N, C-alpha and C positions, 0 to 999 in steps of 0.2 A: 420282328420277333412276335410270336403268338402269345396271347395272354390266356389262351384256353389250355386246359389239361384234362387228361383222362381221370385223374384223381382230383377231387374237389379241394383237398387240403393234404397236408403232409403226414397226418396221423396214420401210423402203420407202414408207411411207404418204405422206410429205411429197412425194416426187418424183411419185408417182401423182397427188396433188392438183394440183400445179403443171402437170403435163401435161394434165390436164382443163381447167384454166383457159385454157391457151394454145390448146388444140384448139378451144374454142368462141369464141375471141377472136382472129381472124386478124391483127389489128393488133399482137399481142404476140408476143414471141419468148422462148424459154427457153434459158438457158445451163445445161444439165443438170448439168455437172460442178461448178458452184459454186452451183447453186439460185438463179439470178438471173433474174427476169422483167424484161424491159425493152421499151420501146416501139419498134417499127420506125419510127415516124413522128416520132421525136424530132428537133427542129431543133437543129443544133449551134451556131447563132448565139444560142440562148437558154439561160438558166440551167437547169442540170440539177438537178432535185430528186430526192434518193435517200433512201429510208427502209428500214426492215426491222426484224427481231427474231426471236425464237423462233417456231416454228410452234405451232399450236394456238389461234391467235387469228384465224383466218380469218373474213372476207376480208382482214383486215389481214395483210400490207401489200401483198401482190401484187395484190390485187383493186383497188387504187387506182392502178395503173399505166395511164397513158394521157394523151393531150393534155389539158391543163388541170389535171393533178394531178401524179403522180410520173413521172419519166422511167424509173426502175428501182426494184426492191425486192428485198431479200435475205432469204432464209428460213433460219434455223437449225434445229436439231432441236427437238422438242417442248419448249417452255419453256426453251430454251437459246439464248443470243445467237449470231448468226452469227460465223464466224471472220474475222479481218482479211482473209485471202486472198479470201474470198467478196466482201467489201465493195470490195476493190481491183478485182475482176472487174467489179462493177457500175459503178464509176467509169470503167473502160476501155470498157465496152459503150455508154456514153452520154456521149461526150466533149463538152465545151462550151468555146467560145471566150469565153463570158461569165462562166463560173465554175460551180462545183458546190457545192450546199448539202446537207449531211447532216442529216436530221431524225431525232432519236432519242428514244425514250421514256426517261425518266430511271431506268434501272436499271444496276447496277454493270457487268455484263458488256457491255451495249450501249455505255455510256459509254466503256469502255476499248478495245473493238475498233474502234468507229467512230472513236475518237480516234487510235488507232494508224494506221488507214487514212488519216486526214487528215494525220498527220505524214508518212507515206510519199509521199502525193500532193504535199504541199508541197515535199518534197525533190526531186520530179521537175519542180518548176517550175510546178505547176498552182495555180490560184486556188480554194481550198476553204474554205467557211464551215461553221458548226456551229450547229444549232438544237436546244437541249434542250427537250423537251416534257414539262411536268410541271404537273398541275393538280389533283390529288387533294386533298381537304380532310379526309379521314377521320382521318388520324393526327395532324394538327395540327402547329403549329410546333415544339413541344417534342420530339416524337418524331422529327421529320425534320430537326432542325437540322444534323445531320452529313451526311446522305445526300440531303436535299432531297425534295421531294414526288414521289410516284409519278406516272408517266405513264399516263393511262387514255384512254377514248375521245374526250375533248375534243380530242386532237390532230388529229382529222379536220378541225376548222376551219382549223388551220394548213396542213395539206396542201391543202385546197381553196382557200383564199385565196391562198397563196403560189404554188400551182401555176397558178391562173388569171392571177396577175400575171406569171409567167414566160411563159405563153402569149401575153400581150400585150406581150412584149418589154421588161418592166421591167428595170432594171439590177440587177446583183448586190447592190449596197448597198441599193437600194430593197426588194428581196425579203427581205434580212436584217432590215431595219428593220420591215417588215410582219409577219414571222414573230415577232419578239420582242414587238411590240406585242400581237399576237393571244394569245400564251401568257400574257401578263400580265393578260388579260381573260377568263380561263377558270376555272371552278370545277366539280368533278365529285364525286359521291358514289355509292357502289354498295351494293347489298343482294342477298342471295341466300338461297334456301331450303336450300341444301346446297353442298358442294364438288363440283368436277367430278371425273370419273374418267378416268385415263389408261389406255388399253389395255395390258394385260400387266403392270400394276402393282397392288399392293395398294391397297385403297380408303383414302382419307384418313379421318380421324376424321369421323364423320357428325354433322350438325346434328340435334338432336332433332326429332321430327315436329311438335311443337307450338311451333316456334321458328323465327326467321330471324336472319340475321347482318347487322348494319349495318356498313358500311365495308369490305365485301368487296373484295379485289383480284382480279386476273386470273391469278394463278399458284398458286392453292390455298393461299396464305398465310392465316393467321388474320385475321379482320376486327377491327373496333374492339371490338365487344361483341355478345353474343347477346341478342335480345329474346324473352322468354318470359313469359307465354303469347303466342301469335302475335297480333300486332295486326291491326286492320283495315287495309285498303288505304289508307284516308284518314289514319289515325293514322301509319302507316309513312311515307307521303309528307310528312306534316307534320314529322316528325322529320328527314327527309332535307333538306327545304327550309330548316329552321332551321339546319342545319349549313352550308348553302350561303350563306344570306343574313343571318344574325343578326350584326349589327355589335357587339353587346354580348358576344360570345364572343371574348375576346382571343386565344385559341389558334387560332381558325379564321376570323377576319374578314379573309380574304385580299382581298376584292373588294367594293366598294360599288356598289350599283345604285340610281340615282336614279330618281325617278318618271317622268321624261321620256326616259329612256334606251331606245334600241331594243335588244331582246334576242332572241337566237336560242336555241331549245331543241333539244337532241339527246337522244333516248332510245336507249340501247344495250342490246340483248338479249345476255346473256352466252353464249347458244348453246343453252340447254336450256329456256328459257321459251316457251310456245306463243305464236304470233302473236296469238291471241285475247287472252290475258292481257296481252301487251305493249301492245297498242293500248288496252286497258281501263286499264292503269296510266298510259298517256299522257294519257288523258282525265281521270283523277283529278288528275294533275299540273297540267294546264292549269287545271282548276277551282280547285284550292288556290292556285295562283299569283295568279289573278285575284282570288279572294275574300280571301286573306290578305295579299297583297303589292301589289295593284293593278297587277299586271304581266301584259301580254298579249303573248307572243312574236310578233314579226313574221315569223319563219321557224321552221318546225318540221320536224325530221328524225327519222324513226323507222326503225330497221333493226337487223340484226346488223352493227355496224361493227367492233368489236374484241372477239372472243369469248374465252371461257376453256373451250374444248372443249364439253362438254355441261352446264355449270353452269346450274342453274335460277335465274337472277338477272338483274338489270338495273342500269343506272346512269343518273343524271340529270346532264346537263351544261348549264350556262347560260353563254352568251357575251354579253358586253356589247359590241355592235357600236358603240355611240356611243363607248365608251372606246377601241376600236381606232382609229376615225376621228380622234379627238383626238390620240392618241399618235403615230400615223403621219402626221399632218398631211394627212388626206384628207377628202373630204366623205362624207356618208352615202350618197348615190347611188353614189359610186365603190366603196364597200364592198359594197353590195348587188349592184352589177353583177358584181363578182368572185365573190361567193357564188352568184349565180344563173346565171353563165355555164355553158354546157354543157361536159361533159367525156366523153371516150371511155373513161374508167375504168369497168370493168364493174360494180364494187361500189357505186359512188356512186348513191344513189336518184335516180330521174328527177325526181320532184316536178313534172312537167309541162314540164320544160325539154328542149329538143332536144339531141341529141348534136352535138358539133362535127364538121365534116368533116375527114377526114384531110388533112394538108398537108405539103408538103415532104418526101416520102418519100425516105429514103436506104437504099441496099442494105447488107446486112450486110458485104459485101466491102469497100465503101468505108470503112466505120467501122473495120473491122479494120486497114486500111492506115493510117488516121489514128492509131490506137492504136500501131501498130508505129513510126511516125514519131516519136511523142512519146517512146517508150521508148528509141530510139536517141539522141535528143538528151540524155536524162537520164543516159546512161551514159558521158559524155565524160571526166570526171575520175577517174582511178584513184588518184591521190594518192601518198602517201609509200610508201617501200619498207621492209620489215621482214625480219629474219632468219627464213627459213622454218622452220628446225628449232626455234628457240626458241619461236616462237609456236605451233607445232604441239604441242610438249611441254606447254606451259602449258595449252592448251585440252584436250588429252587428259587431263591430270592432274585438271583441274577437273571435266570431265564424268564421269570414272570415280569421283571422290570423291563427287559428288552422287548418282550412281546407287547406289553402295554404301550411301549414307545413306537410301535410299528407305523401308526398313521403318520407321525411326524417324520420318521425315517423315509417312508415312501414319498411324502411330499417333497422332502429335501432332494431325494433322488430324481424325481420327475423334473425338477428345475434344471439340473445339470447332468443328468444321466438317463438311464432308460427305465427307471421306476421299479426295478426288481429287487433292490436291496432290502426293503422291508420284508418281502416274502421270504428272502434267503435267511434273514435273521429269525423269522418266526419258525421256518422249517428246521433250522439248526437247533433252536431252543426247545421246540416241541419234541424233537427226537431225544434230546437229553432228558426232558421231563418224562417221556415215556419209559426210558430206562430206569429213571429214579423210582417210578411207580412199580416197576418190576423187582424192586428190592436191590438195585445195583450197589448201594452203599452198605448193605448189611454186613458184608464180610470185613469191611474196614481195610481192604487191600488197596493201597494207593495206586499201583499200576493197573489193577483191574479196572478201577474207576476211571483213571486217566485214558486208558485204551478205549473204554466205552464211549467217553466223551469225544475222543478223536474220531471214532467210527461215525458218530452223529454229524460231526463237521464234514467228514469225507463224503457223506451222502449228498451234500449240497454243491451244486454247480456255481459258476460265476466266479469272478476274481476275488471277491471278499471271502468266500468259502475256502478258496485255494490258499490264500494268504494266511488265514487263521489256521487252516489245516496244516500247512508247512510249519508254522510256528509251534503248534501243539506237538506235532510228530517229532520235530527236532528237540523240543523241550523234554519230551518223554525219553527219547534215545539218550540224551546227555545225562538225565537224571538216573536212568538205568545203569549207565556206565559208572557213574559215581558210586552208586550203591553196590555194584558188583565189585568194585575195587576196594571198598571198605564197608563190610557188612554191619559195622557199628553205627553207620550214619543214620540219623533220623531226620524227618522232614522239618525244615526250618526256613526262615526267610533268607538266610545266607545261602543255604543249599539251593533254594528256588531261584535266587538271584544269579547264581553261577550258571545254572541251566538256562535261565532266561536270556542271559548274555550270549551264551553259546547258540541258542536258538535264533536270536536276532542276527548274528553274523551269518548263520546258515541261510536265513530268509533272504538276506541282501544279495546272495549269489543268484537268486532267481528273479529278482525285480530291481529295476533301477530307481524305484520310488524312494525318496528320502524325505526328511522333515522339510516342509515348505512346498510339497508337491500336491497338496490337497488330496490326500488319500488316507486310508486307515493307518498308514505308516506314521502319520503325524501324531497319532495316539500311541501306537505300539512301540515306536522307537524310544520315546521318553519314558514310557513305562518300564521297558526292559532295561534300559541304561540306568535309571534311578534305582530300580530293585537290585541290580547287580552292584551298584556303587554304595548304597546305603543300607541294604538289607532291611528295608522298611516298606511294608506293603502300603501303608497309608500315604507316604511320600510318593511312592510310585503311582498310585491311583491319581493323586493330585496332579502329578506331572502329565498323566494321560488326559485328564480333564482340560488342563490348560492347553495341551496340544490340539484336542478336539475343538475347543473354543476358538483357537487361532485360525481354523480353516474357513471361518465365516469371512466372506468377501475376498478370499484368496484365489488367485488365478490358478486354474488346474493345469498341471504339467503332464499328467499321465491319464490313461484310460479314455473312455468316451467323453468325459467331461472336458478334456483338453481340446476337443474339436469344437465345442460350443462356447467355451469360456470367454472368448473375445465378443461373443454376441450377447452375453448376459449383462445387461446394463444395470447400474446401480447396485444395491446390496444383494448379496447372494447368501443362501443359508450355509451352515456348515456342512462339511463332507459327511454324508449319511453313514458311511462305514466307520469313520473316526468317532462320530457321535454315538453309534451303537456300541462300539467297543468301550467308550467311557462309561456309558450307562451300565453295561454288564459288569465291568471291573468294579465300579463304585458300589454296586449292590452286593458284591461278595464280602465286603468287609464286615467283620463282627468283632466283638469284644473277646478276644482270645489271646493266648500267649503261645509262642512257638515252644516246641519241646526242648529247645536249648535255653529257654528262659527269657529270650528277647521278646519285647512287647510288640504287638501288631497295632498300628494306629487304627482308630475307629472313627466312623462317621455315620451319619444317618443313612440307612440302606434304601430309602425311597428312590424310585426312578427319577432321573432328572426331568424337570418340567420342560415344555416346549420352549424353544429359543426365542427370545426377544432380540432380533438381529441388531448387533452393535453397528455403529457407523464405521466408516473406513478409518477414522482416526479415534484414538482414545478408547480402544476396546477394553472391555472389563472381563473379569473371569466369571465362570459360571456361578461360583459361590457369591460373588458380588451382585450379580443380576438376580439370582434366585436363592434366598436363604433356605437352607435345608430344614425347615421347621414344619412340623406336622400341623395341618390346619383342619380342625374338625369343628362342627357346629356345637354350641352348648345346648344340651337337651332342655326342653321346656317341661317343667313338672306336670303341666296340664295336658300334655300332648303325648300320644303314643309314638313309638319309634317310627320315624318317617322313612320312606324309601330314598334311594340315591337321588341326589339332585339332578334335574334335567340339564341339558347342555348349556342353557343360558343362565343357570343359577349363579348368583354372585359368588357362591363358594367356589365354583370352578375357576374363577379368575383371581381369587384372593391371593394365592401364592405369587402371582405374577405382578399384581398392582398394589398390594398392601403389604409391605415388608413387616418382618416380625418386630414385636415390642423389644425395647432395649433390655427387658428382663429376660434372662435365659430361662427362668423357671416357669414363666407364664407367657406362652406364645400368643400372639394376637389371634383372637377367635371372633368368628362371625356370630352375632347374637340373634337368635330366632325369637321373634316376638309374636304374640297372638292377640287376636281381637275377639271381644265377646260376641260380635255380630256375625262372624264368619269363621269357618274352620281354618286352622293353620295351614298355609301352603307348604309344599315340599321343599321350598327354599325360601330364603329371606335376604333382603338387601344387606350389604355390608354396613357397618357403623360409619358415621360421618368421618370423612378422611381429612386430616389436617396436614398441610405441607409443613415440613420442618427440615432442619439440617440433617437429621438422622435418617431421612427417607429419600435419599438422592435418586434411587432408581424410579420410585413412583413419581417424584417431582419432574424427572426428565420426560416421563410418559405424558404427564399433564401438559408440560410446556410444549412438547411436540404436537400434541393434539390441538392446543390452542393456536399454535403457529400455523397449523394447516387450515384453519378457519379464516377466510378473508373478511374484510369489513362488510357490514350490512349494505347490501345493494338493492334492497327491495324497492326503494323509492327512486333509485337512479337508473336502473336498467332492467330489462326483462330477462327472464331465464333463457330465452332463446339465444342470447349472446354469450352465454356462459360456457356452453359445451359445443365446440365445433370440432372436437377431436373424435377418436375412435370410441365406440360404445364400450361399456365395461364388459369384462370377460364373463362368459356364461357361468352360472352356478351349477355345480354338478353334485347331486345328492349322494351322500356316503352313508356309513353306518349311523351317523348322527350329523346334525346340521354343521357342527364345527368342522367335520371332515372336508366339506366343500368350501366353507367360508375361509379357511386358511389360504386356500389357493387364491381366492378373491383379494385377501389382504396383501399377499405377496405381489400380486399384479398391480395393486392400487397405490402402494406406498409413495411417500414423498409429499411435497407441498401441493403438487397437482393432484390431489386426492379426488377419486371418483365420487367420493361422498359430497364434496363441495362443488363438483362439476355437473352432477346429474340434474337433468332438466325436470321441472315440475310437471307431473302428469295431469294435475287438475287445474282449477281455476286460480288457486292461490299463488302467491309469489314464491320465488326460490328462498329457502331458508339457509342462511349462512352464518347466523350469529345468535348466541343465546343472550338472554337478559343478564344484567349485571348483578342481580341480587344473589348473595352467597347462600341465602337460606331457602332459595327456591327448591321445590320438590315436584316431582311428577309421579303420578300413579299409572302404571302400565298394566294392561290386561293381556296376557298371552295364553290364548287357548283356554280361557276359563279361569286362569289363576292370576291374581293381582299381586303386584309388589311395587314398592315405592323407592325411588332413587332421588337423591339430591343432585343439584347441578354438577358438583365436582365429581361425584360418583359416575354420572352420565358421561362426563368428559373423559374419564379414564377407562371407559369400556373400549375393547379393541375395535378397530375400524371395521372389520368385517362383520362384527355384531351390529354396529350402528347401521351399516349399509343394509343388512337384512331387515332390521326393525323399522328403519325410516327410509325406504327406497325413494321417496320423493322429497327428501329434505328432513332435517331434524324435527321440525314441528310444522303443521300446515299453515299457521298464520304468523310465523316469524319469531315469537318470543315465548319463553316458558311462562312469564308472568301474566300472560293472557289467560292462563288456566288458573282456576281457583280451587281451594280445598274441596275435595269431594269429587272433582272431575276425574274421569278415567279416560285415558287414551288407549284405544285398542291397537294392538300390534300383532303381527304374525310373521312366520318364517317364509320368506319368498323363495 
C-alpha cells in the first residue's frame, strides 16, 4: 500500500470528488454547501430513500443516487459522520408525499445525527422512517452487545431492493418491512493485507508483511485477529466462510442457510486491491462455497461498493434471498425482479441489466418551492411566552460556565477519548451566545428561543452534539404538542418535566447507553427522570451532578472510551460529556418562580471547579468536594485594584484546598498583605491552614500528599537508586502553565509519585522530606514576584505545581529549616 498521494491532505478533496460525480452524471445535482448529491428525477409521489456517512468509502453513498436506489446521499468529512444540518438538507432536496426512509450504517455518529434529523423532520410533520444497516459477523455477539453489529458493504442489498420497491411505488410501510427483512438476512466478513492511509496523516500501525488481518472494518479500526504466516487464498476464504456459515459457533451463528435457499454473493473491494486479485478471490469463494457448503449463488456482484480509501482488502457478503421472501411475505420472483431491475445509480454494477429511463423530471425550482411551503406550515405555533431577561441571563451564564470549563473537559477527553469534546462544547455554546448577542430573547417567544438553541446544537458534529440535539429536538416537539392541545398552558417545571421525560424516552431509541455506561447519559437520564418525577429543577440538577460525578473511575461501555477503558490503569477522570452537561445545567439555575407558582430550587451559578479525582471507594459528591462558595481577595486599602492572579496564585487553589468557613455569611477569604519595603504582588499566600474535623476534604489532600513522601534517604542512599523507571511525561505548554500541568498530575498520581522519584540534577542529595516544624515558612520568587508559604500550605499545593516549581526535589539541601528568615528561593515554570 502506497503512503503517497497526489493530494497532500484531505482539505477540499470531498467536494472535488462530488463535483466530478455530478459532472459525469447529468441526472444528478449537488448541493455544494451541504455536500448532498440528489436525483433530479426523483418522483415526489414515491418514498424517498436517503443514506450517507463519512467520505473515504466511495462510491458509497453518493454513487448510489439514482432512480431505483437512493433519492439523495450525504457526505461527511473523511471517516466522519455528516452533521444533522446536512441530513436535513437532503430531506428537503427530495421531498416525498409517501414518506422518507433514512438508511444508515450502524455507527455511533451516524445513528445520532441521522436520528436527530429524523426527530426534526417529525417535528415538522413529515413521515420519516429509520433503517439501521448492520451485518458484520467478525466481532460476534459478545463484543457487540452494547453497540450492535457494524454496517459493512452488505447494506448495498438493502439500498437496491428497497430503492427498487420505491421506484415501483410501494408504500412506506412495505418499504420499511422489506428493508428490515433484508438486513436480517445478511452476513459479512472482511480481511485486509494492511490498513488504509489517509492523506496528510501519520500512517496507522502496519500489518506485518507475512500476515493479514481477519475481521477488518472500514475505518482503520483493528480487526478481529492477525493471521501469520500468511495463509493461502483458499485457507483464508475457508476461515471467512466458516465465520459466516458455521451454526456451531454460538457467538456468530447469526443466520442459517438451508440447502434449498437462494443466495446472493457480494464481493467488496476495500479500494486498494487490484481488480485481478479481486476477481480471483471471487472465483475461490465460489469454489469453496460449492464444494464445502453445496451453495451456488444465483446472483453475484463484484465491485468497489463501500471502500476504505486505499486499503488492500475485501469483504464477503452472503444474502439469503429466500429468507427475505419469507419474512417480507413475497415470492422469490418478486425479490429477484427487484434485485435485477435497472437503476440509474452510476456505481451499481450493470450485470447485463439496462438502465431505467428517466421519468417524471421535476425542476429544482419546483422542489425548492415545495420545501419552502412545508417550512412555513411547520413554523405556525410559537407557543408560550417567557421573561426575556431571565432566560437570556440563564443561557449566558450556562454557556460561559461551560466555555470556561473547556480546558478540563478537553483533558478528561484526552485520557479516555479523542480530545474533541471540549471543542464541541465551546462551539455549541459560542453559537448560542452569538444568537443571544443578536437579540434572540427580545421577543420572549419560548419556541423561537428553543429552536435557535437547537440550531446551534445541530451545527456541532460528534456524538455529544447529536445526543444533546436529539434531546432538545424531542423536548421541543413534545412541548409544542402540549401547548397546541391546550392553549392555556404556560411554562412551568411540571410542563418541562413532562417534555423532558418524553424526550428521554425518544433519545433511548437511538442509543443503547444508559446510567453506568460512562457517557453523558449518566447526567441526562437522572436529570430528565428527576425533573419529570418531582417538577423541581434544583433536584434535577443535583441528580445530574451526582450522575456526572459517578463516572469518575467508571469503566466505559460505549463509544471510543470503551476501546481503551481496560488500558486506563488507576483513577480515571469523569466522563467529559456528563461533566459538561452538569456544569451547563447547574449554571442555569436562578432565583425565580414558575408561572404556576411552584418554586425553582436555587444554587450558586458559578461553574464547577476542576475535579479532584475520588478514589475507587468512598466517592463523594461534587458539593462535598467543592463548596460552591465565592472566593475573592479582600482589597487592601493601600493598594489599587490588582489584575487577575497569575496561574500559580494561592487564590486559584483556594476553592480546592481551603473549604469554606462554617459561617454561611462570611466565606473564607484570602487576605492580601502588603509590605512597606516593596509593592504589593498581584497575589498573596492563603492564610495559615489548620486541620480540623470540619475540613475533611482539605485534610484528605494533606494526608495523601504526606503519604506520598517517603522517609528521608539522603544519608542512606544516593538519588541514582531512586528512579529506575520511566521518565516523567513531557510537559506541553498550553494557554497557561496549568493547562499542561494537569496532564502531568494525572500521569504522576499515586504513592509512586514522580515528585519523589525524580533524580537530583545537581550535586545535592535527593529531597524527600520536609522538616518537622509546623511554623516553618519559605519565601519563593517567581519571575520577579515574591510570596511566602508555610509548610502546611506547601504540602497542600497540587503535585503538578510542586513538580514545576521544584524539578530536582522540594529543596536543594533537604530541609526547610535550613533556610532562615529573609532567604529567598528562586523558582520558575519548567
